[in-house]
Structures are given as C-alpha cells and as structure tokens.
DSSP file (Angstrom, degrees, kcal/mol; ACC not computed):
  #  RESIDUE AA STRUCTURE BP1 BP2  ACC     N-H-->O    O-->H-N    N-H-->O    O-->H-N    TCO  KAPPA ALPHA  PHI   PSI    X-CA   Y-CA   Z-CA
    1    1 A X              0   0    0      0, 0.0    15,-0.2     0, 0.0     2,-0.0   0.000 360.0 360.0 360.0 113.7   -6.7   12.1   11.6
    2    2 A X        -     0   0    0     13,-0.3    13,-1.8    15,-0.2     2,-0.3  -0.331 360.0-167.8 -62.2 141.1   -7.1    8.6   10.0
    3    3 A X  E     +A   14   0A   0     11,-0.2    97,-2.7    -2,-0.0    98,-0.5  -0.794   8.9 176.9-124.3 163.5   -5.6    5.8   12.1
    4    4 A X  E     -AB  13  99A   0      9,-2.3     9,-2.6    95,-0.3     2,-0.3  -0.983   4.9-176.3-162.0 167.3   -4.8    2.1   11.4
    5    5 A X  E     -A   12   0A   0     93,-2.3     7,-0.2    -2,-0.3     2,-0.1  -0.949  31.2 -91.2-157.2 174.9   -3.4   -1.0   12.9
    6    6 A X    >   -     0   0    0      5,-1.7     3,-0.7    -2,-0.3    75,-0.0  -0.293  50.5 -95.5 -81.1 178.1   -2.4   -4.6   12.3
    7    7 A X  T 3  S+     0   0    0      1,-0.2    -1,-0.1    -2,-0.1    -2,-0.0   0.869 126.3  42.9 -61.4 -42.1   -4.8   -7.5   13.0
    8    8 A X  T 3  S-     0   0    0     71,-0.0    -1,-0.2     3,-0.0     0, 0.0   0.492 107.7-123.7 -92.2  -1.6   -3.4   -8.2   16.4
    9    9 A X  S <  S+     0   0    0     -3,-0.7    -2,-0.1     2,-0.2     3,-0.1   0.704  76.7 122.0  67.0  24.7   -3.2   -4.4   17.4
   10   10 A X  S    S+     0   0    0      1,-0.2     2,-0.4    44,-0.0    45,-0.1   0.791  73.1  42.4 -74.8 -34.3    0.6   -4.6   18.1
   11   11 A X  S    S+     0   0    0     43,-0.1    -5,-1.7    44,-0.1     2,-0.3  -0.958  70.2 179.1-120.1 131.4    1.4   -1.9   15.6
   12   12 A X  E     +AC   5  53A   0     41,-2.2    40,-2.0    -2,-0.4    41,-1.7  -0.971   2.9 175.7-130.1 149.0   -0.7    1.4   15.1
   13   13 A X  E     -AC   4  51A   0     -9,-2.6    -9,-2.3    -2,-0.3     2,-0.3  -0.907   8.8-167.1-141.2 168.5   -0.2    4.2   12.8
   14   14 A X  E     -AC   3  50A   0     36,-2.5    36,-2.3    -2,-0.3     2,-0.3  -0.977   2.9-160.8-152.4 167.8   -1.8    7.4   11.7
   15   15 A X  E     - C   0  49A   0    -13,-1.8   -13,-0.3    -2,-0.3     2,-0.3  -0.973  13.1-133.6-145.4 159.3   -1.5   10.0    9.0
   16   16 A X        +     0   0    0     32,-1.5    29,-0.2    -2,-0.3    32,-0.1  -0.841  61.3  10.0-113.4 143.7   -2.6   13.6    8.5
   17   17 A X  S    S-     0   0    0     -2,-0.3     2,-0.3    27,-0.1   -15,-0.2  -0.197  93.9 -45.0  88.2-177.8   -4.3   15.1    5.4
   18   18 A X        -     0   0    0      1,-0.1    -2,-0.1     2,-0.0     3,-0.0  -0.648  68.0 -92.4 -87.3 145.5   -5.9   13.7    2.3
   19   19 A X        -     0   0    0     -2,-0.3    25,-0.3     1,-0.1     3,-0.1  -0.295  19.1-138.9 -57.5 141.7   -4.3   11.0    0.3
   20   20 A X  S    S-     0   0    0     23,-2.3     2,-0.3     1,-0.3    24,-0.2   0.865  85.8 -19.8 -66.0 -36.3   -2.0   12.0   -2.6
   21   21 A X  E     -D   43   0B   0     22,-1.3    22,-2.7     2,-0.0     2,-0.5  -0.982  57.7-133.0-162.0 154.5   -3.7    9.1   -4.6
   22   22 A X  E     +D   42   0B   0     -2,-0.3    88,-2.0    20,-0.2    89,-1.6  -0.991  39.8 168.8-115.3 131.2   -5.5    5.9   -4.0
   23   23 A X  E     -De  41 111B   0     18,-2.2    18,-3.1    -2,-0.5     2,-0.4  -0.958  37.7-142.3-144.4 158.6   -4.3    3.1   -5.9
   24   24 A X  E     -De  40 112B   0     87,-2.0    89,-2.7    -2,-0.3     2,-0.5  -0.923  23.6-155.3-109.2 144.6   -4.3   -0.7   -6.6
   25   25 A X  E     -De  39 113B   0     14,-2.0    14,-1.7    -2,-0.4    89,-0.2  -0.988  15.0-178.0-119.4 123.3   -1.0   -2.3   -7.6
   26   26 A X        +     0   0    0     87,-2.4    88,-0.1    -2,-0.5    -1,-0.1   0.100  36.3 135.1-109.0  21.8   -1.0   -5.4   -9.6
   27   27 A X     >  -     0   0    0      1,-0.1     4,-2.1    86,-0.1     3,-0.3  -0.288  67.8-115.8 -65.1 159.4    2.9   -5.9   -9.7
   28   28 A X  H  > S+     0   0    0      1,-0.2     4,-2.8     2,-0.2     5,-0.2   0.876 115.6  58.0 -59.9 -40.5    4.2   -9.3   -9.0
   29   29 A X  H  > S+     0   0    0      1,-0.2     4,-2.1     2,-0.2    -1,-0.2   0.853 108.9  44.4 -55.4 -41.7    5.9   -8.0   -5.9
   30   30 A X  H  > S+     0   0    0     -3,-0.3     4,-2.7     2,-0.2     6,-0.4   0.850 109.8  55.7 -76.7 -34.8    2.6   -6.9   -4.5
   31   31 A X  H  X S+     0   0    0     -4,-2.1     4,-2.1     2,-0.2     5,-0.4   0.926 111.8  43.7 -59.7 -47.5    0.9  -10.1   -5.5
   32   32 A X  H  < S+     0   0    0     -4,-2.8    -2,-0.2     2,-0.2    -1,-0.2   0.923 114.9  49.1 -65.2 -44.1    3.5  -12.2   -3.5
   33   33 A X  H  < S+     0   0    0     -4,-2.1    -2,-0.2     1,-0.2    -1,-0.2   0.902 120.7  33.0 -67.1 -39.5    3.5   -9.9   -0.6
   34   34 A X  H  < S-     0   0    0     -4,-2.7    -1,-0.2     2,-0.2    -2,-0.2   0.769  97.0-131.2 -91.6 -20.2   -0.2   -9.8   -0.2
   35   35 A X  S  < S+     0   0    0     -4,-2.1     2,-0.2     1,-0.3    -3,-0.2   0.622  77.3  87.0  82.5   9.1   -1.0  -13.3   -1.3
   36   36 A X  S    S-     0   0    0     -5,-0.4    -1,-0.3    -6,-0.4    -2,-0.2  -0.535  98.9 -83.3-129.4-161.1   -3.7  -11.8   -3.6
   37   37 A X  S    S-     0   0    0     -2,-0.2     2,-0.3     1,-0.2    82,-0.2   0.734 101.8 -22.4 -79.3 -25.2   -4.1  -10.4   -7.0
   38   38 A X        -     0   0    0     -8,-0.2     2,-0.4    -7,-0.1   -12,-0.2  -0.950  64.3-105.9-167.8 174.9   -3.0   -6.7   -6.0
   39   39 A X  E     -D   25   0B   0    -14,-1.7   -14,-2.0    -2,-0.3     2,-0.5  -0.896  23.8-136.9-112.2 146.7   -2.7   -4.5   -3.0
   40   40 A X  E     -D   24   0B   0     -2,-0.4    56,-2.3   -16,-0.2    57,-0.4  -0.919  31.3-168.3-108.9 133.9   -5.0   -1.7   -2.3
   41   41 A X  E     -DF  23  95B   0    -18,-3.1   -18,-2.2    -2,-0.5     2,-0.6  -0.935  31.5-156.7-137.3 140.9   -3.2    1.5   -1.2
   42   42 A X  E     -DF  22  94B   0     52,-2.4    52,-2.7    -2,-0.4     2,-0.5  -0.988  29.4-153.0-111.9 116.3   -3.7    5.0    0.3
   43   43 A X  E     +DF  21  93B   0    -22,-2.7   -23,-2.3    -2,-0.6   -22,-1.3  -0.834  23.3 166.3 -97.9 125.5   -0.7    6.8   -0.8
   44   44 A X  E     - F   0  92B   0     48,-2.0    48,-2.8    -2,-0.5   -25,-0.1  -0.863  45.0 -82.3-132.8 160.2    0.3    9.8    1.6
   45   45 A X  E >   - F   0  91B   0     -2,-0.3     3,-1.2    46,-0.2    46,-0.3  -0.448  36.9-131.0 -64.7 140.5    3.2   12.0    2.1
   46   46 A X  G >  S+     0   0    0     44,-2.1     3,-1.1     1,-0.3    -1,-0.1   0.832 107.3  59.2 -69.0 -28.2    5.8   10.2    4.2
   47   47 A X  G 3  S+     0   0    0     43,-0.4    -1,-0.3     1,-0.2    44,-0.1   0.702 102.9  53.7 -67.8 -15.5    6.1   13.3    6.4
   48   48 A X  G <  S+     0   0    0     -3,-1.2   -32,-1.5   -32,-0.1     2,-0.4   0.418  98.9  76.0 -92.8   1.7    2.4   13.0    7.2
   49   49 A X  E <   +C   15   0A   0     -3,-1.1     2,-0.3    -4,-0.3   -34,-0.2  -0.908  53.4 168.8-117.2 139.4    2.6    9.4    8.4
   50   50 A X  E     -C   14   0A   0    -36,-2.3   -36,-2.5    -2,-0.4     2,-0.5  -0.990  36.0-123.3-149.6 142.0    3.9    7.9   11.7
   51   51 A X  E     -C   13   0A   0     -2,-0.3   -38,-0.3   -38,-0.2     3,-0.1  -0.765  26.7-176.3 -79.4 125.6    3.9    4.8   13.5
   52   52 A X  E     +     0   0A   0    -40,-2.0     2,-0.3    -2,-0.5   -39,-0.2   0.631  64.5  20.6-101.6 -16.9    2.3    5.5   16.9
   53   53 A X  E    S+C   12   0A   0    -41,-1.7   -41,-2.2     0, 0.0    -1,-0.3  -0.976 106.9   4.9-154.6 134.5    2.7    2.1   18.7
   54   54 A X  S    S-     0   0    0     -2,-0.3     2,-0.4   -43,-0.2   -43,-0.1  -0.202  74.6 -92.1  87.8 179.9    4.9   -0.9   18.1
   55   55 A X        -     0   0    0    -45,-0.1    20,-0.3    -2,-0.1    -1,-0.1  -0.895  33.3-143.4-140.7 105.6    7.7   -1.5   15.8
   56   56 A X        -     0   0    0     -2,-0.4    18,-0.2    18,-0.1     2,-0.2  -0.305  12.6-131.5 -68.6 152.8    7.1   -3.0   12.4
   57   57 A X  E     -G   73   0B   0     16,-2.9    16,-2.6    -2,-0.0     2,-0.3  -0.557  27.2-150.8 -93.5 167.8    9.5   -5.4   10.9
   58   58 A X  E     -G   72   0B   0     14,-0.2     2,-0.4    -2,-0.2    14,-0.2  -0.958  16.6-156.9-143.6 157.9   10.5   -4.8    7.2
   59   59 A X  E     -G   71   0B   0     12,-2.3    12,-2.6    -2,-0.3     2,-0.6  -0.982  12.8-153.6-138.1 119.8   11.6   -6.6    4.2
   60   60 A X  E     +G   70   0B   0     -2,-0.4     2,-0.3    10,-0.2    10,-0.2  -0.851  22.4 165.5-101.9 124.7   13.5   -4.9    1.4
   61   61 A X  E     -G   69   0B   0      8,-2.8     8,-3.7    -2,-0.6     2,-0.7  -0.925  41.9-110.2-130.2 156.4   13.3   -6.3   -2.3
   62   62 A X  E     -G   68   0B   0     -2,-0.3     6,-0.2     6,-0.2     5,-0.1  -0.795  41.0-148.8 -86.9 119.1   14.1   -5.1   -5.6
   63   63 A X    >   -     0   0    0      4,-2.9     3,-2.0    -2,-0.7    -1,-0.0  -0.124  33.2 -88.4 -79.4 177.3   10.9   -4.4   -7.4
   64   64 A X  T 3  S+     0   0    0      1,-0.3    -1,-0.1     2,-0.1    -2,-0.0   0.760 125.3  64.7 -57.3 -27.0   10.1   -4.6  -11.2
   65   65 A X  T 3  S-     0   0    0      2,-0.2    -1,-0.3     1,-0.1     3,-0.1   0.652 115.4-115.4 -71.2 -13.1   11.2   -1.0  -11.5
   66   66 A X  S <  S+     0   0    0     -3,-2.0     2,-0.2     1,-0.4    -2,-0.1   0.302  83.1 109.5  90.9  -9.0   14.7   -2.0  -10.5
   67   67 A X  S    S-     0   0    0      1,-0.1    -4,-2.9    -5,-0.1    -1,-0.4  -0.590  76.3 -88.8-100.4 166.4   14.4    0.1   -7.3
   68   68 A X  E     -G   62   0B   0     -6,-0.2    18,-2.9    -2,-0.2     2,-0.4  -0.462  30.7-162.0 -75.2 141.1   14.0   -1.0   -3.7
   69   69 A X  E     -GH  61  85B   0     -8,-3.7    -8,-2.8    16,-0.2     2,-0.7  -0.996   3.2-161.3-115.9 127.1   10.7   -1.7   -2.0
   70   70 A X  E     -GH  60  84B   0     14,-2.9    14,-2.5    -2,-0.4     2,-0.4  -0.926   8.6-165.5-113.2 108.2   10.6   -1.7    1.6
   71   71 A X  E     -GH  59  83B   0    -12,-2.6   -12,-2.3    -2,-0.7     2,-0.4  -0.770   4.1-156.1 -95.8 128.3    7.5   -3.5    2.9
   72   72 A X  E     +GH  58  82B   0     10,-3.1     9,-2.6    -2,-0.4    10,-1.3  -0.903  21.3 161.4-110.0 135.9    6.6   -3.1    6.6
   73   73 A X  E     -GH  57  80B   0    -16,-2.6   -16,-2.9    -2,-0.4     2,-0.5  -0.960  45.1 -85.7-147.6 158.9    4.5   -5.6    8.5
   74   74 A X     >  -     0   0    0      5,-2.4     4,-1.8    -2,-0.3   -18,-0.1  -0.599  27.5-152.0 -73.4 122.2    3.6   -6.8   12.0
   75   75 A X  T  4 S+     0   0    0     -2,-0.5    -1,-0.1   -20,-0.3   -19,-0.1   0.711  93.9  47.3 -66.6 -20.2    6.2   -9.3   13.3
   76   76 A X  T  4 S+     0   0    0      3,-0.1    -1,-0.2     1,-0.0    -2,-0.0   0.934 129.0  12.8 -89.1 -49.2    3.6  -10.9   15.4
   77   77 A X  T  4 S-     0   0    0      2,-0.1    -2,-0.1     0, 0.0    -1,-0.0   0.640  91.7-126.5-101.7 -20.2    0.5  -11.4   13.2
   78   78 A X     <  +     0   0    0     -4,-1.8    -3,-0.1     1,-0.3     3,-0.1   0.384  48.2 159.9  99.6 -10.6    2.0  -10.8    9.8
   79   79 A X        -     0   0    0     -6,-0.1    -5,-2.4     1,-0.1     2,-0.3  -0.222  44.5-116.6 -67.3 142.4   -0.4   -8.2    8.6
   80   80 A X  E     +H   73   0B   0     -7,-0.2    -7,-0.2     1,-0.2    -1,-0.1  -0.577  39.1 171.3 -69.9 132.1    0.8   -5.9    5.7
   81   81 A X  E     -     0   0B   0     -9,-2.6    14,-2.5     1,-0.4     2,-0.3   0.803  48.1 -36.6-114.7 -58.0    1.0   -2.4    6.9
   82   82 A X  E     -HI  72  94B   0    -10,-1.3   -10,-3.1    12,-0.3    -1,-0.4  -0.976  44.6-131.7-168.3 162.3    2.7   -0.1    4.4
   83   83 A X  E     -HI  71  93B   0     10,-1.9    10,-3.0    -2,-0.3     2,-0.6  -0.983   2.3-154.9-130.5 138.6    5.4    0.2    1.9
   84   84 A X  E     -H   70   0B   0    -14,-2.5   -14,-2.9    -2,-0.4     2,-0.4  -0.964  20.1-160.8-109.3 119.1    8.2    2.8    1.1
   85   85 A X  E >   -H   69   0B   0     -2,-0.6     3,-1.3     6,-0.5     6,-0.3  -0.835  20.8-146.8-101.6 136.2    9.2    2.7   -2.5
   86   86 A X  G >  S+     0   0    0    -18,-2.9     3,-0.5    -2,-0.4    -1,-0.1   0.862 104.9  59.6 -68.3 -30.0   12.5    4.1   -3.7
   87   87 A X  G 3  S+     0   0    0    -19,-0.4    -1,-0.3     1,-0.3     2,-0.1   0.582 113.5  38.5 -73.5  -5.3   10.7    5.1   -6.9
   88   88 A X  G X  S+     0   0    0     -3,-1.3     3,-1.5     3,-0.1    -3,-0.5  -0.606  73.9 168.3-136.4  70.1    8.3    7.2   -4.7
   89   89 A X  T <  S+     0   0    0     -3,-0.5    -2,-0.1     1,-0.3    -3,-0.1   0.611  72.8  46.8 -76.1 -11.4   10.8    8.6   -2.2
   90   90 A X  T 3  S+     0   0    0    -44,-0.1   -44,-2.1   -45,-0.1   -43,-0.4   0.369 106.6  64.5-103.6   4.5    8.3   11.2   -0.7
   91   91 A X  E <   -F   45   0B   0     -3,-1.5    -6,-0.5   -46,-0.3     2,-0.4  -0.871  61.9-147.7-130.7 155.7    5.3    9.0   -0.2
   92   92 A X  E     -F   44   0B   0    -48,-2.8   -48,-2.0    -2,-0.3     2,-1.0  -0.994  15.6-138.6-127.0 133.6    4.3    6.0    1.7
   93   93 A X  E     -FI  43  83B   0    -10,-3.0   -10,-1.9    -2,-0.4     2,-0.3  -0.762  20.6-160.2 -92.9  98.2    1.8    3.4    0.4
   94   94 A X  E     -FI  42  82B   0    -52,-2.7   -52,-2.4    -2,-1.0     2,-0.7  -0.598  22.7-122.0 -74.1 134.2   -0.5    2.5    3.3
   95   95 A X  E >   -F   41   0B   0    -14,-2.5     3,-2.0    -2,-0.3     4,-0.3  -0.664  22.0-146.1 -75.8 113.5   -2.3   -0.9    2.8
   96   96 A X  G >  S+     0   0    0    -56,-2.3     3,-1.3    -2,-0.7    -1,-0.2   0.688  87.4  73.3 -69.5 -16.1   -5.8    0.3    3.0
   97   97 A X  G 3  S+     0   0    0    -57,-0.4    -1,-0.3     1,-0.2     8,-0.1   0.748  95.0  53.6 -61.2 -26.4   -7.1   -2.9    4.7
   98   98 A X  G <  S+     0   0    0     -3,-2.0   -93,-2.3   -17,-0.2    -1,-0.2   0.529  79.7 111.8 -85.2  -7.5   -5.5   -1.8    8.0
   99   99 A X  B <   -B    4   0A   0     -3,-1.3   -95,-0.3    -4,-0.3     6,-0.1  -0.487  64.0-143.4 -69.0 131.4   -7.1    1.6    8.1
  100  100 A X  S    S+     0   0    0    -97,-2.7     2,-0.7    -2,-0.2   -96,-0.1   0.900  79.3  70.2 -68.1 -45.1   -9.6    1.6   11.0
  101  101 A X    >>  -     0   0    0    -98,-0.5     4,-1.8     1,-0.2     3,-1.1  -0.689  66.2-156.4 -82.9 110.5  -12.4    3.8    9.4
  102  102 A X  H 3> S+     0   0    0     -2,-0.7     4,-2.1     1,-0.3    -1,-0.2   0.856  92.5  62.3 -55.6 -40.1  -14.2    1.9    6.7
  103  103 A X  H 34 S+     0   0    0      1,-0.2    -1,-0.3     2,-0.2    -2,-0.0   0.816 108.7  45.0 -54.7 -28.4  -15.4    5.2    5.0
  104  104 A X  H <4 S+     0   0    0     -3,-1.1    -2,-0.2     1,-0.2    -1,-0.2   0.915 115.6  43.7 -86.1 -39.1  -11.6    6.0    4.5
  105  105 A X  H  < S+     0   0    0     -4,-1.8     2,-1.2     1,-0.2    -2,-0.2   0.686 100.6  72.0 -77.5 -16.0  -10.6    2.6    3.2
  106  106 A X  S  < S+     0   0    0     -4,-2.1    -1,-0.2    -5,-0.2     2,-0.2  -0.538  78.3 150.5 -97.9  68.6  -13.7    2.3    0.9
  107  107 A X        -     0   0    0     -2,-1.2     2,-0.5    -3,-0.2    -3,-0.1  -0.534  57.6 -98.0-100.6 159.7  -12.4    4.9   -1.5
  108  108 A X        -     0   0    0     -2,-0.2     2,-0.2     1,-0.1   -86,-0.1  -0.715  46.6-119.4 -74.6 123.3  -12.8    5.5   -5.1
  109  109 A X        -     0   0    0     -2,-0.5   -86,-0.2     1,-0.2     3,-0.1  -0.480  27.6-173.9 -73.3 123.9   -9.5    4.1   -6.9
  110  110 A X        +     0   0    0    -88,-2.0    19,-2.7     1,-0.2     2,-0.3   0.856  64.1   6.6 -82.5 -37.1   -7.7    6.8   -8.7
  111  111 A X  E     -ej  23 129B   0    -89,-1.6   -87,-2.0    17,-0.3     2,-0.5  -0.995  54.0-147.2-146.9 145.6   -5.0    4.7  -10.4
  112  112 A X  E     -ej  24 130B   0     17,-3.4    19,-2.6    -2,-0.3     3,-0.4  -0.983  23.5-154.3-117.6 123.3   -4.0    1.1  -11.0
  113  113 A X  E     +ej  25 131B   0    -89,-2.7   -87,-2.4    -2,-0.5    19,-0.1  -0.639  68.9  14.2 -92.9 149.2   -0.4    0.4  -11.3
  114  114 A X    >   +     0   0    0     17,-0.5     3,-1.5    -2,-0.2    18,-0.2   0.920  66.5 164.5  56.4  48.9    1.4   -2.4  -13.1
  115  115 A X  G >   +     0   0    0     16,-2.1     3,-1.4    -3,-0.4    17,-0.2   0.745  66.6  75.2 -67.6 -17.0   -1.8   -3.4  -15.1
  116  116 A X  G 3  S+     0   0    0     16,-1.4    -1,-0.3    15,-0.3    16,-0.1   0.789  99.7  43.9 -66.3 -19.0    0.5   -5.4  -17.4
  117  117 A X  G <  S+     0   0    0     -3,-1.5    -1,-0.3    15,-0.3    -2,-0.2   0.356  85.3 133.1-103.0   4.4    0.7   -8.0  -14.5
  118  118 A X    <   -     0   0    0     -3,-1.4     2,-0.2    -4,-0.2   -80,-0.1  -0.260  63.7-112.5 -57.1 143.1   -3.1   -7.9  -13.7
  119  119 A X    >   -     0   0    0    -82,-0.2     3,-2.2     1,-0.1    -1,-0.1  -0.514  22.9-120.5 -76.1 146.7   -4.6  -11.3  -13.3
  120  120 A X  T 3  S+     0   0    0      1,-0.3    -1,-0.1    -2,-0.2    -2,-0.1   0.740 111.8  56.6 -61.3 -25.5   -7.1  -12.1  -16.1
  121  121 A X  T 3  S+     0   0    0      1,-0.1     2,-0.8     2,-0.1    -1,-0.3   0.566  91.0  83.6 -79.3 -10.1  -10.0  -12.5  -13.5
  122  122 A X  S <  S-     0   0    0     -3,-2.2    -1,-0.1   -85,-0.1     2,-0.0  -0.795  72.4-152.5-102.2 105.3   -9.5   -9.0  -12.2
  123  123 A X        -     0   0    0     -2,-0.8     2,-0.1     1,-0.1    -4,-0.1  -0.343  28.0 -96.8 -77.3 155.7  -11.3   -6.3  -14.4
  124  124 A X        -     0   0    0      1,-0.1     2,-0.6    -6,-0.0    -1,-0.1  -0.404  40.7-109.5 -67.3 147.2  -10.0   -2.7  -14.6
  125  125 A X    >   -     0   0    0      4,-0.1     3,-1.9    -2,-0.1    -1,-0.1  -0.696  38.5-110.4 -75.0 115.7  -11.7   -0.3  -12.3
  126  126 A X  T 3  S+     0   0    0     -2,-0.6     3,-0.1     1,-0.2   -17,-0.1  -0.219  99.2   9.9 -47.1 132.3  -13.9    2.2  -14.3
  127  127 A X  T 3  S+     0   0    0      1,-0.3     2,-0.3    -3,-0.0    -1,-0.2   0.348  96.9 126.8  78.3  -8.5  -12.5    5.7  -14.3
  128  128 A X    <   -     0   0    0     -3,-1.9   -17,-0.3     1,-0.1    -1,-0.3  -0.627  68.5-113.6 -79.2 139.2   -9.2    4.7  -12.8
  129  129 A X  E     -j  111   0B   0    -19,-2.7   -17,-3.4    -2,-0.3     2,-0.7  -0.510  29.8-139.1 -71.5 134.6   -6.1    5.7  -14.7
  130  130 A X  E     -j  112   0B   0     -2,-0.2     2,-0.5   -19,-0.2   -17,-0.2  -0.890  19.9-174.9-100.8 112.9   -4.4    2.5  -16.0
  131  131 A X  E     -j  113   0B   0    -19,-2.6   -16,-2.1    -2,-0.7   -17,-0.5  -0.947  15.0-155.4-111.7 111.7   -0.6    2.6  -15.7
  132  132 A X        -     0   0    0     -2,-0.5   -16,-1.4   -18,-0.2   -15,-0.3   0.872  68.8 -37.0 -55.4 -38.5    1.3   -0.5  -17.3
  133  133 A X        -     0   0    0    -19,-0.2     2,-0.3   -18,-0.1    -1,-0.2  -0.961  69.2 -82.2-171.1 169.3    4.4   -0.2  -15.2
  134  134 A X              0   0    0     -2,-0.3   -47,-0.0     1,-0.2   -21,-0.0  -0.628 360.0 360.0 -84.4 144.1    6.7    2.4  -13.5
  135  135 A X              0   0    0     -2,-0.3    -1,-0.2   -48,-0.1   -70,-0.0   0.510 360.0 360.0  86.1 360.0    9.4    3.9  -15.6
C-alpha cells in the first residue's frame, strides 16, 4: 500500500490500489499553489485514500473550471499534499512529491491537464494525452 507524508512528517496518508490516472496539471491554480509550472499528481479513488496521521489544513478556491478546488496542505511545513476537485468528485489528486516510494512517484505521465496554461519552457510529455482545459 503506497504511503506518503509532508516534509516535516506531521501528516501521513496512504492509498490502496493502482492510480486511476497519473497527471500533470498546468492550470494557473496549480501554478500558484505549487509555486512551479505545474503539479504532478497520482489520481486515485477518494474511497481508497485516507489520512493516517495528523490533520491537514485546507484552502478552497474556485478553479478555472468554475468548480471548487479544495487544496490540502501541512499547516506546519506548508507541503502540498492532495486536492479534492468538485469537477472530479470521486477522486483525489495526490501530489506525487509526497509519496514515499520513488518507484511509485516516478511514473509515466498519462495526461497533462490545462495545457493551454503550460509555460513556454515546459515541453509536452511524449505519449501523454494533452487536454486544453476541463469542460
């Protein structure tokens, strides 16, 4: 069972099964939240995911889709942990950098979302589906 945590180890989580999809998201919301050009995500069923230690803080914003994005992070170290998107109500987007096992987080990217917002210096991942935006 894959596990993960924040940088300071105050919050831990786990999930069961294989990812529904692996994705990079280039939306402006993810750029602002991550402080980078995109977020890298392991998308799993919400019912397969659980926080096993600590209590993450959250921030709800309206994304480019017009739907709510609930971002969860460690209140101590600020690490991005996962996101629950109203547009994907049965899934959770785990930020792959927090996953403990490198072989799990070093996955082939299946899809890139919001490529319309991709930074010019960030090339498309070969063989990944390219989705301009949600909706």
